[in-house]
N, C-alpha and C positions, 0 to 999 in steps of 0.2 A: 208301360204295361204293369198292372198290379201283381203283387205276389200273394198267393192264397195258401193258407195252411190247411192241411188235411190230416185226419187221423183215422186209422182203421178201427171199426167197431169190434172186429174179431180178434186180431193179434195185437192191437195197440200201436202198430207202426205209425209214426208221425213224420211228416215231411212237408216242405214248402215247394211250391211250383209257380213259375211266372206264366200267367195266362192272359190272353186278351179279354176285354169285356164281352166280346161276342162269342168266345169259346164256351162250350157247355161244361158243366162241372164234371169232375172225375167221379166214377161210380165204383171202380174196383181197385183194391189194394195191389200195388206192384209186387208185394212180398207173398201174400197168401191168397190173392184174388177175392178177399172178403169185402164186405160193404164198407164204403168210406163215408165219413161225415166231414163237412167243412167246418173248420174252427173259426170263430170270430174273435178278433183281438181288439184292443183299444184303438182309438183313432190315431192316425199317424201324425196329425197336425194339432199342436196345442198352442193357443194364442196366449202369450205371456207378455207382460210389460205394458208400457203406455202406448196409446194409439189405437187400442181396440175397444175402448169403452165409449159410451154415449157422451159422457161428460168431458172427454179429453179434448175435443175440438171446440168446446164452448168458450165464449168470452167470459171475462170475470164478472160481468154484470148479471149473470144468471138468466140468460134468455131461456124461454121454455118452448117446447114443441107442443102444438095443439093436436090432439088426436082427431078432432072433428075437422071436416073439410072447411076451407076458408069460405066465408059468407060472400055473396055477391055484393058489390059496392052499392050503396044506397043511391037512388036517383038524385040528381042535382036539384036542389030546391032554390027558391028565390033568395037572392043575397040578403043576408041579415042587415038590418038597419044599423048604421054605426051610431054609437053613443055620442051625444054632443060633447064637444071638447070643453073642458072646464077652463075657465079663465084664470090665469095666474095673477095674483095681486102684487 
């Protein structure tokens, strides 16, 4: 369950409380019964290091990713005539 931070608009009392996602937000301060506001903090997960970037799992040949969807394969055509073999002297 996540921890939410609240601060009173009237008296400035600040506190944290563990609430379920389905619980409704608190509206009155436990100290003065004034109006509360929910404080928003930075994200608790920060991705650092290797393994989180698009290029980390690439091979060294530099393959690229196409943004366009793959084209349907071309229909098979008649086999190409083979070139005559040259005679070695």
